C-alpha positions as CSV (number, residue, x, y, z in Angstrom):
1,Q,8.8,-11.3,-12.3
2,V,6.8,-10.5,-9.3
3,Q,3.0,-10.9,-8.7
4,L,1.2,-8.9,-6.1
5,V,-2.1,-9.6,-4.4
6,E,-3.8,-7.1,-2.2
7,S,-6.3,-8.0,0.4
8,G,-8.1,-6.1,3.3
9,G,-10.1,-3.4,1.7
10,G,-13.8,-2.7,2.7
11,L,-16.3,-0.3,3.8
12,V,-15.7,1.5,7.2
13,Q,-17.0,4.6,9.0
14,P,-15.0,7.7,9.6
15,G,-12.5,7.2,12.4
16,E,-12.3,3.5,12.0
17,S,-9.3,1.4,11.0
18,L,-8.4,-0.9,8.1
19,R,-5.3,-3.2,7.4
20,L,-4.3,-3.7,3.9
21,S,-2.0,-6.7,3.1
22,C,0.1,-7.3,-0.1
23,A,1.4,-10.7,-0.8
24,A,4.3,-10.9,-3.3
25,S,5.3,-14.1,-5.2
26,G,8.6,-14.3,-7.1
27,S,12.2,-14.0,-6.0
28,A,14.2,-11.3,-4.4
29,F,11.4,-9.7,-2.6
30,N,13.9,-8.2,-0.1
31,S,15.7,-6.3,-2.9
32,Y,12.4,-4.4,-3.8
33,S,11.1,-1.1,-2.4
34,M,7.4,-1.6,-1.8
35,G,4.7,0.9,-1.7
36,W,1.0,1.7,-1.6
37,F,-0.7,4.0,-4.1
38,R,-4.3,5.0,-4.2
39,Q,-6.7,6.4,-7.0
40,A,-9.9,8.1,-6.2
41,P,-12.5,8.6,-9.0
42,G,-11.5,11.5,-11.4
43,R,-8.0,11.8,-9.8
44,Q,-4.6,10.7,-10.6
45,R,-3.0,7.7,-8.7
46,E,-0.8,9.1,-5.9
47,A,1.8,7.7,-3.7
48,V,0.6,7.0,-0.1
49,A,3.4,5.3,1.6
50,S,6.7,3.4,0.7
51,I,9.4,1.2,2.4
52,T,12.7,0.6,1.0
53,A,14.5,-2.7,1.2
54,S,16.4,-1.3,4.2
55,G,13.2,-0.4,6.0
56,Y,13.1,3.4,5.3
57,T,9.6,4.6,5.2
58,A,8.0,7.7,3.7
59,Y,4.4,8.9,3.8
60,E,2.2,11.3,1.8
61,N,1.5,14.3,4.0
62,S,-2.2,13.7,4.5
63,V,-1.6,10.3,5.9
64,K,1.3,10.9,8.3
65,G,0.5,9.9,11.9
66,R,-2.5,7.9,10.7
67,F,-1.0,5.1,8.3
68,T,1.9,2.8,8.9
69,I,3.7,0.7,6.4
70,S,5.6,-2.4,7.3
71,R,7.2,-5.4,5.5
72,D,8.1,-9.0,6.4
73,N,10.7,-10.3,4.1
74,D,10.3,-13.8,5.5
75,K,6.7,-13.9,4.5
76,N,7.1,-11.7,1.4
77,T,4.4,-9.4,2.5
78,V,3.9,-5.7,3.0
79,T,1.2,-4.2,5.1
80,L,-0.6,-0.8,5.4
81,Q,-2.2,-0.1,8.7
82,M,-4.7,2.6,8.2
83,N,-6.1,4.3,11.5
84,S,-8.5,7.4,11.8
85,L,-9.8,7.0,8.3
86,K,-11.4,9.9,6.7
87,P,-14.0,9.9,3.8
88,E,-11.1,11.7,1.7
89,D,-9.2,8.3,2.0
90,T,-11.6,6.6,-0.1
91,A,-10.0,5.1,-3.2
92,V,-8.7,2.0,-4.8
93,Y,-5.3,1.1,-3.2
94,Y,-2.6,-0.4,-5.2
95,C,0.5,-2.4,-4.1
96,N,3.7,-1.6,-5.9
97,A,7.0,-3.3,-6.1
98,Y,10.0,-1.5,-7.5
99,R,13.4,-2.9,-7.9
100,P,16.1,-0.2,-8.4
101,I,18.8,-2.3,-9.8
102,T,16.6,-3.3,-12.8
103,R,14.2,-0.5,-12.6
104,S,11.3,-3.1,-12.7
105,T,8.0,-2.1,-11.3
106,Y,5.0,-4.3,-10.6
107,W,1.4,-3.6,-9.6
108,G,-1.3,-5.4,-7.9
109,Q,-4.9,-5.5,-9.0
110,G,-6.1,-3.1,-6.4
111,T,-8.4,-3.2,-3.5
112,Q,-11.3,-0.8,-2.8
113,V,-11.3,1.2,0.5
114,T,-14.5,3.2,1.3
115,V,-14.8,5.4,4.1
116,S,-18.4,6.7,4.8
117,S,-21.1,7.2,7.3
């Protein structure tokens, strides 16, 4: 069982930056692939960025070059650094943990990111 708690959301202006953090409790964090998803009003939840247990990263096309995902296996945390934010990045951002060997998946409660002038 894994519990995920996100933090770092807020209101920023276009072009500014935010750093989201996800703290995971439970065991075997380093065996999980971690990811960030987002859901805007009226839209389906979409994957934003992911990082495997071995550190391989992947990004949704619209955030490539602006967002960076990283993980710290000693602290059981995953971070999403978001730069050059745009109004279309506005959404609730969710942290996700996926363990391939058991196909277990867990979600955080979400944190709101609003980009507006």
